[in-house]
N, C-alpha and C positions, 0 to 999 in steps of 0.2 A: 369313202363314200362311194358308191356304186353308181356311176352315172354312164356306164354302158350298156351291161346287161341288160335282160329283161326282168331279171328278179329285183327283190326289194333288198333292203338293207339287212344284211346279216348280223347276228351277236351269238353269244356265246355262255354255257353254263361254266359258273365258277363262284367261288366263294370270295365275296367282297369283305378284304380286310382295308380299314382306312386310318389314317392318322393326319391329324392338324400339325403343318409345320408351326413351330412357333415364330410369331409375329409376323406369318406371310399371309394369312386369312385366305390359303389353298388347303384344300382337304385334297392328299395325294394316293396314289396307290403306283406301284411299278406296272409298265404295260404288259398284258398278258395276250395271248392266243384268243380268240374267240370262234366258236363253233356255230353253225346253224343249229338255233333253237328258239321256238316261238315263245316256249315258256322263260328262257333266259331273258329275250329280248324285251316280254311283259314285266319281268323282274327289274330290266334296268330301267325302263320307263317310270316303275315305282320308284325308284331310287332319286331319279333326276325332279321328280316331282315334288319329292320330301328335301330335296336340296343336297343330296348326297352326291358328289361329282368323285369321280377316281381318274387319278392320271399319275404322271410322274413330274416333279418340279425341283430339278435341282441344276446349279451351275454347273457350267462346263467344266471347273475345277474340283468339285464334289461338293463343295458347301452349298448350305442349306440357299436356296432363293429369298432374297430381301424383296418386299413390296417394290420398295423405288427402282428395282430392277427393270420391272414394266411398266409402273404407273408413271416414272419420270426417263428412266434408262437414255432412249432415244427418240422418248415420246415427245411430240411436239405438233401443234395444228397449222405449222408452214411448210413449204417446200426445202429441202435440202440441196436439191439437183446440181447445185452448184459448189456443193462442197464436200459432203458425206457421200454422194456418188463416187468421190474417185479414195480410192486406199488403195496401198501399195501391193502389188503381185494380184490386183484383179483388173478385168476389163468391163469396165461401162458398157452393158448390152444395147440400153435406151436409157436415157435419160427424159424423156418424152419434151425436149423444148419443141416449141413450133406455136402455130396461130392457134388461137382458140376456136374450136369447131375443125379443124381439120384432122383428117382421119390418120391412125396409126400407121406407122412406115409400113409399106406392104411388102418389103424385102425384110423385114425382122418380125412381121404378124401374120397370122392370117386365123379365120373365123370359121367354128361350127357352126351351121345355122339348121333351121327346123326346130319344130315342136313335136316330139316323139315321147316326153314324158322322161327321158334320159335315163331310165331305169329306178326312177323313185316316184314316178306319179308328179313329176316338175310339173306346174301349169306355164309358165314361160313358151314363149316363141323367139329362139334364138335370131338375132338378125346381125349382117354384117354394114348396117346403116350407123352412118354418126349420130344419129340420135340416141343410138346404143352404147356405143364406143367412139372416142375420140382423145383430143386433147383440148386441155382446159386453158391455155394461154399461161399459166402457171408453173410450168414444168411438171404435168401430171397428166398421165394416162386415165380418163375416167371412162368405167363402164356403168352405164344406168341404166338399171329394171324400171319399167315405165307402165304403168296403168292403162291398157287400150281399151276403153268400152267396158267389155266384161270379162276382157283377157289380159296378159300383161306380154310386154316384150323386154328382151333383155340382148346380153352380149357374152358369148364365149371366145375369149382371145388367146390364141396358142401359137406357141414357134413349131407347129407342125411344119415339117419340110423346109423351116429357116435356120433353126437352131439346134442342137441337142447335146446333151453331155453324157459321160460316164463315169468318172471319178471326179472329184473335186468338192467345192461349195459352190452354190447358189444363194444370192440372198435377194430380196426384194421389199422396199420401204412402202407401207400400204398402211390407209386408214379406211376401215371397215363400215359397211354400210349397218343400222340396226332398226328394227320393226319387226312386228310379229310376221312370221312365213316366209323372212329372208336367209337366205344362205349362200354366204359368198366362200368363195373358195381359192387357196392359191396352192396349185398339186401338179403331178405329173404321169404321165402315161408313156410307156415303154414304145419304142420308135415301130415296132414290130406287130402294133397292135391291129393293123389291116389285115395281116398275113396270119395271127395265131389267134387273133380274138380276145376278148378279155376273160377270164382274170388271166390268163397265160401271159398275157403282154405285163403283167404288173401294173399297179399303181402306188404311188406315193404320196399323201396326203402332209401336205408341210403346215398347212393352217385351214380349217374350218371353222366357220362360227354359226350360231343358229338364232334367230329371233333378235334378242336384245343384245346380243356379242359377248354377255357377260359367261360363258363358257368357251374355253377351246377345244378342238378335237385334232389329234394329229396321229398319223400312222401310215400304215401298208396295207393293200391287200395282197394276197399271193393265191395261186391256185392251190389246191388240198387234192387229197388221194380220193378216188372215185366220185367225185363231184365236179358237178358243173358251175358251183358258185364258188365263193371266194372264202379262203380262210384270212382274219384281221387281226393282225397285231398292233394296237393302238392305247392312246392314252389321253387322257383329257383334266380338265382342272379349272378353277374359279380364277381370273385375273384380279389383283386389289381394284383394277377399275374396268370397266367395259371397253373391248378394244376397238368399239366406235369412238372414244372420245380424243385419242391420239394417232396420230402416225406410230408406228412400229416396226422394226426390222424383222422380218419372217426367213429363217434360213434352213437349208438341208446339205449336211457334208455326208458324202458316199466315198468309201474305200471297198477296196475287194471283201465281201461278207459284212457289209455293214452299213446301215444308214443310221443318220443323228440328225433329228430336226430340232428347232429351237426358236426362239423367241427376244431378239435383242441379245442381252450377255448370257442368256439362260438356256440350257438343255432340255429338252424335254421329255424326248425319248431317244433310247438308243435300241436297235432292232439286229439283230442277228440269226443265222441260219438254225441256232438252236433253240429261237423261240417258235420256231413253227414246225407243226405237226407233217411229219417227212423229212423233216430238218432239210439238208443241202438240196436234196432232191428236188424239192418243190421254192427252192431260190430262185428268183428271177431278176434278181437286182442289180448284176453285173453285166450290164449292156444299156446302150445309148437311151435315155429318157427325152421327152420334150415337156416345155412348161405349159399350164394352163392358169387362165385367172377368170373367174366368170361369176356373176349373182343369178341363183335359183332363186325360183320366188315357189311358196306353197310345196306341196307332194307330200310324202310318207314321213321323212325324215323333221322338218320343222313345225310342219301342221300348215292351216291356213293363214292367211293375210287378214287384217281387219280393218273396221273404221280408221285405227290410230296408225295404220303400216303410212310410213312417210312416202311418197312417190314424188319425184324420183327418187331411188333409192341406189345410192353412187358408191361403190366402190373405187378408193384414189390410189393409183399408183404412183409414188414420186420416181422411183429409176429400180433397174434390176442390175446387178452385176454378179460377175461369176470368178471363179478360179479354176483354171482346169488342171490336175496332177495327173 
């Protein structure tokens, strides 16, 4: 998702070939690169409208994904901060222990603020108010999108200038919100964003959902030849249950020349320079990136809210942990 440039979301021309994995309820296709194309964007919208969603869904050991891997895996409606956050070889960045209503720790988190449209004509005003991001007293960070008269407020919580990582693995256990016009995301931007701009900074979308959270989107944005917009390599699919119904562990693993994303025990996408137009010359992912959590409202991609959209719309983050390689 382009949340920094002034242009809207890019798509690309391609032939869509889909197949259904036995017993998974997922329609899948391997990730492909996307080029800017209005026609392709309209084609993709048509496919989504008819229920055809494409992406890669495969276990990290190469076996087909089982429904239970997402539906039951680490899915739960309760916090696991005292147990699952600890994992051999990993450091817990934050388990969000604290008193309900307290601000998140300012030595670990910062906020992007303002109402700029964020590249997608989004309608929320991001604030650093504890009404929009805080601890809930049950071991979670909550990111709340609120209706405010004719507008909306929300939060975009980041580790910019607090924490960055290049190689290794980042995991976060999250319960996504659902509702018309909602667009929550767990993602990353290059730490050189302020000096080189987007998309030269690179963007890794670990997990995004839209509207009812019954589809997932994951992938990267990279620069491309002779253009100020990005090329995108991504994957999407339909989980066995909406991702708002339970907590799930979303992750990214990075090594030289490779970005892999997944949910629970399932690998969703593996992307290398070979997937890019221009190859290694446009690979900008072997450098430090920082984390972001946000709930966007309305805009070009999810579309508008309606009377059924629940507010507050809350993303709950149970914990964040990492392994540095």
